[in-house]
C-alpha angles and dihedrals in degrees: 000000000000116000109253092021095267129138119268116260102243094199090053092047091050091050091050091049092049092049091049090049091051091048091050092049091049091050092049090051090051090051091052090055098042118089125208130185138221130185142192137191093035091303098318089123123032126185127193121201133171121249087259091057103258113146108236105168143008122194122190119192110225088233087070088068106057109161092193095053098067144341119297090252092053092046092051092046092049092047091050090051091050092050092050091047093049093049091047091050091050091049091050088053089049090052090051089052090048090053091049093049102035102028096080090048092049091050088053087058091058110282127337109243108070100047110119114237096023117105095219 
């Protein structure tokens, strides 16, 4: 419903939609450039992803590979678990960043959770 009962100004609506699209594109570009970290094992494994979820770096502390602590199979399994956990933590941080950057834009589109392609 339009306040005052008038018809919507189509030119004004189109301009608003274009601005929102530009703002969304700008926010997505910022996310692609912003890096966030996640870690596991008390910092033994650190993963860096972009705000859009692209894995950029993985650092493994040599202490994570202690050949005297366990069998090779156990060490490899533990290391794999730490890598997965670090990447998941980094991706969770990326999703939080996405919500911070894109959430206000999504709300401007009428609510946030029902927009295809947005994780929130």
